C-alpha positions in Angstrom: 35.5 -68.7 44.1 37.9 -66.1 42.8 36.8 -63.3 45.1 37.4 -65.1 48.4 40.8 -66.2 47.2 41.8 -62.6 46.3 40.7 -61.3 49.7 42.5 -64.0 51.5 45.7 -63.2 49.6 45.5 -59.6 50.5 44.9 -60.4 54.2 47.9 -62.7 54.2 50.0 -60.0 52.6 49.0 -57.4 55.1 49.7 -59.8 58.0 53.1 -60.6 56.6 54.0 -57.0 56.1 52.9 -56.1 59.6 54.8 -59.0 61.1 57.9 -58.1 59.1 58.1 -54.5 60.2 56.8 -55.1 63.7 60.3 -55.4 65.2 61.3 -51.9 64.0 60.7 -49.2 66.5 58.1 -46.7 65.4 59.1 -43.0 65.5 57.2 -41.3 68.3 55.0 -38.2 67.7 55.5 -38.3 63.9 52.1 -36.9 63.1 52.2 -34.4 65.9 55.4 -32.9 64.5 54.0 -32.6 61.0 50.8 -30.8 62.0 52.1 -28.8 65.0 51.8 -25.1 65.0 54.9 -22.9 65.0 55.9 -21.8 68.5 57.6 -18.6 69.4 60.5 -19.1 71.8 61.0 -16.3 74.4 64.8 -16.5 73.9 64.7 -15.3 70.3 64.0 -11.6 70.2 63.5 -9.3 67.1 65.9 -6.4 67.5 64.9 -3.2 65.8 67.3 -0.4 65.0 66.7 2.8 66.9 68.2 6.1 66.1 71.2 6.9 68.3 70.9 9.9 70.6 74.6 10.7 70.2 74.4 11.8 66.5 73.3 15.4 65.9 70.8 15.6 63.0 69.6 19.1 63.6 71.4 20.3 60.4 69.0 18.3 58.2 65.8 19.6 59.9 65.5 22.8 57.8 67.0 21.3 54.6 64.8 20.9 51.6 66.1 18.0 49.4 64.5 19.5 46.3 66.1 22.9 46.6 69.2 23.7 44.5 72.3 24.4 46.5 74.9 26.9 45.2 78.6 26.2 45.7 80.5 29.2 47.1 84.3 28.5 46.9 86.6 30.1 49.5 88.3 33.3 48.6 92.0 33.0 47.6 94.6 34.7 49.8 95.9 38.2 49.0 99.4 37.1 47.7 98.0 34.3 45.4 99.1 34.6 41.8 97.2 32.5 39.2 99.4 30.3 37.0 99.5 31.2 33.3 97.2 29.4 31.0 98.6 26.9 28.4 97.2 28.9 25.5 98.5 32.2 26.8 102.2 31.2 26.3 104.2 32.0 23.1 103.6 29.7 20.2 106.4 27.4 19.1 107.8 27.8 15.6 108.1 25.0 13.1 111.8 24.8 13.6 111.4 24.2 17.3 108.8 21.5 16.7 111.0 19.8 14.1 114.0 20.0 16.4 112.0 18.4 19.3 110.7 15.7 17.0 114.2 14.9 15.6 115.6 14.8 19.2 113.1 12.0 20.0 112.8 10.0 16.8 115.8 11.1 14.8 115.9 13.1 11.5 112.8 12.9 9.4 112.6 13.9 5.8 116.1 14.6 4.4 114.8 16.5 1.3 116.4 14.1 -1.2 114.3 12.4 -3.8 115.5 9.4 -5.7 113.5 8.3 -8.8 110.5 10.1 -7.4 110.7 8.3 -4.0 111.3 10.4 -0.9 114.2 9.2 1.2 113.7 9.2 5.0 116.8 9.2 7.1 114.9 8.0 10.1 114.0 4.7 8.4 117.6 3.8 7.6 118.7 4.8 11.1 116.0 2.5 12.6 117.0 -0.4 10.4 120.7 0.1 11.3 120.1 0.5 15.1 117.2 -1.8 15.9 117.0 -4.0 12.8 113.4 -3.0 12.3 112.2 -3.6 8.8 115.3 -5.6 7.8 116.3 -9.2 8.0 117.6 -10.5 11.3 121.4 -10.8 11.1 123.1 -13.0 13.6 126.7 -12.3 14.5 129.2 -15.0 13.8 130.5 -16.9 16.8 134.1 -15.8 17.4 135.5 -18.9 19.1 138.5 -19.4 16.9 136.9 -21.9 14.5 136.7 -21.4 10.8 133.7 -22.7 8.8 133.8 -24.2 5.3 130.7 -25.2 3.5 131.3 -28.5 1.7 127.9 -29.2 0.1 124.4 -27.7 -0.1 121.8 -30.0 -1.6 118.1 -29.6 -2.1 116.1 -32.5 -0.5 112.4 -33.3 -0.5 110.2 -35.1 1.9 107.0 -36.8 0.5 104.1 -36.2 2.9 100.3 -36.6 2.6 99.8 -33.2 1.1 102.7 -33.4 -1.4 106.4 -32.7 -1.2 108.2 -30.6 1.4 111.3 -28.9 -0.1 114.3 -28.2 2.2 118.0 -27.7 2.0 120.7 -29.8 3.5 124.1 -28.3 4.2 127.4 -30.0 5.2 129.8 -27.8 7.0 133.3 -28.5 8.4 134.7 -26.3 11.2 138.3 -26.3 12.5 140.8 -24.1 14.3 143.8 -25.3 12.2 145.5 -26.3 15.4 144.4 -29.9 15.6 140.7 -29.7 16.1 138.1 -30.4 13.5 134.4 -31.3 13.3 131.8 -32.3 10.6 128.2 -31.2 10.9 125.0 -31.5 8.8 121.8 -29.5 9.1 118.5 -29.1 7.2 116.2 -26.1 6.9 113.8 -24.4 4.6 116.4 -21.7 3.9 120.1 -22.1 2.9 121.4 -19.7 5.5 119.5 -21.4 8.3 120.7 -24.8 7.2 124.3 -23.6 7.2 123.9 -22.2 10.7 122.4 -25.4 12.0 125.1 -27.5 10.4 127.9 -25.3 11.9 126.4 -25.7 15.3 126.2 -29.4 14.8 129.9 -29.5 13.7 130.9 -27.6 16.9 129.2 -30.3 19.0 131.3 -33.0 17.3 134.9 -31.7 17.6 137.7 -34.3 17.5 141.4 -34.0 18.2 143.7 -34.8 15.3 147.1 -36.2 16.4 150.0 -34.6 14.6 153.8 -34.6 14.8 156.0 -31.6 14.8 156.1 -31.7 11.0 152.3 -31.2 10.8 151.6 -34.7 9.5 150.1 -37.9 10.8 152.1 -40.1 13.2 151.2 -43.3 11.2 148.9 -44.7 8.6 145.2 -45.1 9.1 142.1 -46.1 7.2 138.4 -45.3 7.9 135.1 -46.2 6.3 131.6 -44.8 6.7 128.8 -46.4 4.7 130.1 -47.1 1.2 132.9 -44.6 1.5 136.5 -45.6 2.4 139.4 -43.2 3.0 143.1 -43.9 3.3 145.4 -41.5 5.1 149.2 -41.6 4.9 151.8 -39.4 6.5 154.1 -37.3 4.2 157.5 -35.7 4.5 157.8 -31.9 5.0 157.2 -29.9 2.0 154.8 -32.4 0.4 151.6 -30.5 1.2 148.1 -32.0 1.3 147.6 -34.3 -1.6 143.9 -35.2 -1.4 140.6 -34.3 -3.0 137.0 -33.6 -2.1 135.9 -33.5 1.5 139.1 -35.3 2.7 141.2 -32.3 1.7 138.9 -29.8 3.4 138.9 -31.8 6.6 142.7 -32.0 6.7 143.1 -28.3 5.9 140.7 -27.3 8.6 142.5 -29.5 11.1 145.8 -27.8 10.3 147.5 -30.8 8.6 150.2 -29.4 6.1 151.8 -32.6 4.9 149.6 -35.7 4.2 148.3 -38.0 1.5 144.7 -39.0 1.2 142.7 -41.2 -1.1 139.0 -41.7 -1.5 137.9 -45.3 -2.3 134.4 -46.2 -3.1 131.6 -43.7 -2.8 132.0 -40.0 -3.8 129.4 -38.8 -1.3 130.9 -35.7 0.4 129.3 -36.3 3.8 130.3 -40.0 4.0 133.8 -39.2 2.9 134.1 -36.4 5.5 132.9 -38.7 8.3 135.2 -41.5 7.1 138.1 -39.1 7.4 137.0 -38.3 11.0 136.9 -42.0 11.8 140.3 -42.6 10.3 141.7 -39.7 12.4 140.2 -41.1 15.6 142.0 -44.4 15.1 145.4 -42.6 15.2 147.5 -42.4 18.4 150.5 -40.4 19.4 153.8 -42.1 20.1 153.5 -41.1 23.7 150.2 -42.9 24.1 151.4 -46.1 22.5 154.5 -46.1 24.8 152.3 -45.6 27.9 150.0 -48.5 26.8 153.0 -50.8 26.3 154.7 -49.7 29.4 158.0 -49.0 27.7 160.0 -45.8 27.1 159.2 -43.9 23.9 162.8 -44.5 22.5 162.2 -48.2 22.3 159.4 -47.8 19.8 161.9 -47.5 16.9 164.1 -50.5 17.9 
């Protein structure tokens, strides 16, 4: 009974498949295209290159490709004079060669020996002219500001591989005409740290208000962190009575008569910044009169 059932199932499957795809159009001439022989169309022609009759090839008729051909150059004219050879000229002396060498590269061996070491003038000249072989020296910026190094400390940074050692420099710049700035910079070398801190100080320039007696117009206090600074005006002839970073800031600003006091921390950087904050709180008499809207003479009444 199993065989008839299997045959009936296959017949039903074939009928369903034929009924399913009966609606699709069958492609015409499918088998004829697969087994058709290639046909040659009369429109497609094979063009063969033919030698052109315009080119004269009679020169190559009597030429043997295996024969060696000798080159016969043309004869020079009658008035032709051959140029002298490079080896035929007079030989240069050692003095002329040395003079030509020194003209291009500068003097060579000077003939002086110091402790068994020969001195070459050309090496020193190259170092002086181009800086080759010597440390790079940067020229100082001539903008009217003077620099004063307040502090240089060695700082470390703990990283995964250990400790990184660097230097931190605190520099104060000023023109002694009422402008002063405080900057800080870090680098692996002290010179680079000072240069960076000087650049940072020039970016943070502040104006210091002063009277005609080169002192402050009034009292002022400033604090930065744990550092606190008191600034007081002084009579002419008193001088700058202050210490630490406060004194350097006042001198670089051009203050000649003033009193200063550090209260709290002795950190040079914090005291310098506290002094800058105290200076920024000061105002000239003219500014106070404009804010109040009264003439400047009434301020002392």
